[in-house]
N, C-alpha and C positions, 0 to 999 in steps of 0.2 A: 507500248504497243504501236506498231506501224499500221496506220489506216490505209485502205485502198486509195489510190490517187493516180495522177498522171504518170505514165511510164516513159514519156518523152519530154525532153527539155530543150529549150533554145537558150544557148549561152551567148550573151552579147560580149564579144571579146575583140572587136575589130578596131576600136578607137586608137587614136594616135598617142594618147597618154601624155599630152604636152605638159600638163601640170605636174607630172612625175619626173620631169627632167631635173638633173642629168641621168637619173636611173633608167629612163626609157630611151636614152640616146643610141643604145646598141642592142636593145631587145624590146619586145612588146611589153606593154604594161602588164598583160596577163601572166607573164613569166617572171615578174619581179617577186623575189621571195619575201615572205612575211613570217618571221619566226621559223625560218628554215624550210618553208614550203611555198611553192609558187601560188600566186593568187588564184589562178584558174584551177589548180588542183584542190585548193581549199573549198572552192565553190562546187566542183564536181564531187568531192567527198560528201558534202551536205546533200547533194541530189541523190547520190547512191544510197545514203542512209535513209532517205525518204522513199526509196523504192524505184527510182528511175533506172531504166535499162538502156536507154539510148539518149545521147546528147548530140545535138547539132550545134557546132561552134562556128561562128563567123570569124574570118581572118582577113586582115588587110596589112597592118603594120608589121614588118618582119614576118610575113606569112609563112615562109619556109621554116623558120624556127618554131613557130606554133605547130605546124603540121608534124614536124619531127618529134616534138615533145608529146603531143597528144597521141601519137602512135604507140607510146609506151604504156598507155592505160590499158589494163586487161580486165578491169572490173565492170566495165560497161562498154557498149558499142559507141564509138565516137565518129560522127560524120562531119565533114568540113563543108561549110558554105563559103565559097570563095568570093571575096569582095576586093580582090587585087585591082580590079578595074576602077574602083572608086567607092568611097564610103556612102552608105545608104541611109544613115540615121537609124533611130530606134525602130520605127515602124517599117521602113523600107528594108532593113536587115532581116526582120522576121518574114516579111512578104517574099523576099528573095529566096528564102529557104522553105517556102510553103510546101513544095512537092515532097520534101524530106520530112516534114513535120506530121503529115497525115491529117485526119479529120477530128480526132478525139482531142479533148482539152489537154493543154500542155503547160508545163512550168516555163516561165521566163526568168532568167537569172543574169544579173550583172556581175562582172568579175571583181569589182572593187567594193563589194559589200560582204563584210564578215560580221560575226556576232558570237558572243558567249552565251550559251543556252541558259534559259531559266528553268523553271520546273517542267514545262512542256516544250519539247523541241519546236522551233519556230515553224518549220515546214509541216509538222503535224497539226499545229494550230491552223495553218492555211488550209490544209486538206479538210479538216473537220468543219471549217466554215463554208467550204465550196458547195454551192447549190445551183446547178445548171439551169434549173427552172426559173430562178429569180435573178440570175446575174450572168454577164458575159465576160467580165473581167473582175477578178478579186485580187486586190493589191495587199501585200504584206506591209504593215505599218509599224512604226515605232513611236512611242510617246515622246514628246519634247522633254529633254532632260535625261533620257535613258540611252544616250549614245554619244558618239563622237562624230561630228560632221553634219549635224542638223543645222544648216547654215541659212540665214536669211528668213524672210517671212513666208516663202512659198511652202505650201503643204496642203493638208486636207482637214476638213471637218466631217464628222460622221453623225448621222441621225440615229435614233434608237434602233432602227432596223438594219443598220450597217451600211446604208447608202451613203456615198461620199460626195462631197462638194470640194472641188479643187479651187484653191485661192492663192493669189499672189499679192493680196492687199497687205500693207505693212502693219495695220492694226485692225482688230486685235490679233495677236500671234496665233497661228494655227496650232492646234494641239498635236497633230500627227504628221509624220513625214513618210513618204514612200521609200522603202529601203532597196528597191530595185529587184525584188522578187515578186512574182505574181502567178496566178493560174488564169489562163485565158482560153477562150474558144478561138482557134486560129482563123475561123471564117470572118471574124470582125474586121480583118484587114483586106478582105477580098475586093471590096468596092473602092478602095483608095487609089487615087492616081499615083503613079510612080515615076521613076524608080525610087527616088530618095524622099522620105517623109518622116516626120516625127509621129510618135504614138500619142502625143498629148491631145491633138484634136479628136482622136478616137475616144480618149477619156471623156472629153467634154460632150461628145455626141451621146455616149452611153450614160453619162451623168444626167443629161436632160431626159433620158428614158427611164431613169431609176435603176439602171442595170450595171452601174459601176459601184462595187462594194469593197469593203476593207476588212481585214482581220489584224488584230493588234498582237504583236509578239510580246512575250514577257522576258525576252533576252536583252542583253546589252549590246547595242549595235555599234559597228565601227565602219565609217565610210573612209576607205583607204584611197584618198584622192590625190595626195601629194606626199613628198618625202617626210614631212613633219607628222602627218597622219599615220604613215607607215610606222614611224618610230613609236608613236603612242600605241598603236595596235600591237606591236611586238611586245611592249611592256605588259600589256594586258594578257596577251596570249601565253607569255612565258611565266 
């Protein structure tokens, strides 16, 4: 069953994809195929399955290729947030698209995050946990050991109420990682200086207020960050 949830998503697809070279030398990272389907299409497919009707996609690297490809999607409305003038980082990219995103809660999605579903679709888990009275950002998390690409110590700890603490300490290892999908209230970006800024300081501000929460997927997550990770993901997907 598909639960009610955000109908709009922000898809962060403007990065240079430097770790994906040479695959990204002549096309954007978002258009690199994994098991025969472009990364951005795999992400948009997940969002459509979750009930999203409109996706705002930011573009920078090989932006013309991205626009032409996205124009072929007919299963949802796709709007372009143009960052040809310069990259704006995670928070700045969302803020740049604010007028297109509206005022209702939205999904945030990174294009290098794929997963094999468990018993409950991951975005349904995210929607079921969303409580706008208690939280302003709800991150989709994966348990350590349940994916490819959970690198280094950086991650999250969660209290019994689902409130998150972000940590970069090497010990003890954090039990959860952010997979790059979330539900957020877009208004949390409105007071930030711009134009380019990271969303991480916003996590920390909301963490201090007890309004940064997490929901843990039962899927197997794959961070497709470099050619080796792409090959590993293809083996899993096929």
